[in-house]
C-alpha positions, 0 to 999 in steps of 0.5 A: 500500500502506498500513500503518494504525496500531493506532488506525485499526484500533480505530476501524475495528472500532468503526465510527467514521467518520473520514477514516482509516477511510474510507481503510482501507475504500477500501484493502481494496477495492484489496487494498492493506492490510498490518499487522504483529504488533505492530499486531495485538497492540495491536488485540487488547489493546483489544478489550473485547467477548467 
């Protein structure tokens, strides 16, 4: 189980290829990803696209 930091989520949604986003994508396949409300808040605050 992993709990990615907001910066990893932001990179993932921006489609940046980093070792951390690769680990996140692999964890999705295994259904081993958790997040929290504060992380979601940080990610949503960074989204610039409508």
